[in-house]
N, C-alpha and C positions, 0 to 999 in steps of 0.2 A: 090803376089799370094800365097796362102797356098799350102803346099805339101800334107797334109793329105786329104784323100778322103772326110771325113765327113765335114772338114773345107771348102773344095771347094764347097760342096753342100750348106753349110750355106751361103756362099757368093752369090751363084746364087739365092737361095730362098729369101734372104734378098733384093736383087735387085728387084726381081719380086714383093715382098710385098711392097717395097718402091714405085714402079711405080704405083701399084694399089691404095695405100693410097694417092699419089699425085693426081691421077685422081679423086678420091672421094672428097678430100679436094677442088679441083678446081671446081667440080660440086656444092659443097655447096656454095662456094664463088660466083659462077655465078648466082645461084638461088637467093642469098641474094642481089646481085647487081641489078638483074632485078626487084626485089621487091622494093628496095630503089629507083630505077629510076621511078617506078610508083608513089611512095610516093612523090618524088621530083616534078613530073609533076602535083601533086595535084589530081590525078585520083584515088579516093577512091574505085571506083567499080572494077577497074583492080587490085588494091592492095589487095582488099578483095578476089578476085579470086586466086591471086598468093599466098596468105598466106598459105592455106592448102598444096599447092604444095611444097612451100619452107620448111614448117615444116616437110613434108614427107621426103624430101631430107636429112634434118638434122637428122631425126630419123634413117634413113637407115645408115647414116654414124656412128651413135652411135652403132647400132646393129652390124656393121662390125668392131667395135673397133678402128675406125679412130680418133674420137674425144670423149672426156669424156662426160658422161651424164650431169654433172653440167655445162660444157661449152655449151652443146646443150640447156640446160634449160635457160641459160643466153641469148643465141642468140634468142631463140623463144620468150622469155619475151620482149626483146628489139623490136622485130618485131611487136608484139601485141601492145606494148606501143606506138610505132610510128604511127601505124594505128589508134589507139584511139585518139591520139593527132590530127591527120589530120581530123578525123570525128568530133571531138568536138571543132575544131578551129572556132572562130567567123568569119563569112563571112564579109569581108571588104566591106563597102558600098562606092561607088564612089560618092563623093559630087561634084557638079559643082563649078568651081572656082568663087570666089566672084569678083564682078566688082571692078576695081581699084578706088582709091579715086579720087575726082574731081580734075582736073588739077589746079584749082585756089589755092588749099591748098598746093600743092607741093612747089611753090616758097616761100611761107611764112615760111615753115619749113627749107629751105635752108639757110635763112639769119641767124638764131640763130646758125646753125651749123658752118657757116663761122666765126662768131664772136668767138665761142668756140675754133676753130682751131687757130685763131690768138692769143688768150690769151695763149693757150698751147705753141705756138712757142715762144712767149715773155718770158714765164716762163723758157723754156729750155735755151734761150739765157742768161737770168739772172743767171741761175745755172752755165752755162759754164764760165761766167765771174768771178763768185765767187770762182771757184775751183782753187787750186794751180796748177802751171804747172807740168806736169808729164813727164815721160821719153818719148823719141821718139817712143819707141816700143808700149807703151800704146796708144799713139795718133794714130798710124798706125792701131791698132786694132779697135779703135773707128771709123775710117774712113771707114772701111770695113763694 
């Protein structure tokens, strides 16, 4: 703690300003979170109503010197950009699921798959026989 009277006063004033700035910064963050929650929910109408409120909170923080004007401009730009992206997003159409293929076709497809699987197993067996014996450690790794 400082001993000089003016230094003591500076400490007290800085603490007070710091708490005020924290409150304002918190208010800005809360407003942005509410706006982003409305965007995430896909509610363009609510987000549109919250945009001017959020921009106002950001502008008041700039006027009080809590955030820089360029930082505020970037925040406001991002808010507007996200709202426009939500508005201009194509509406996904839900298509009904197509009926599965006829059951008679399914067994016919399984037979070639089984033949391919057997051929692959035979090729692996041939490759293993042609390889030279390796150290026990390498074999243990292959087993895993």
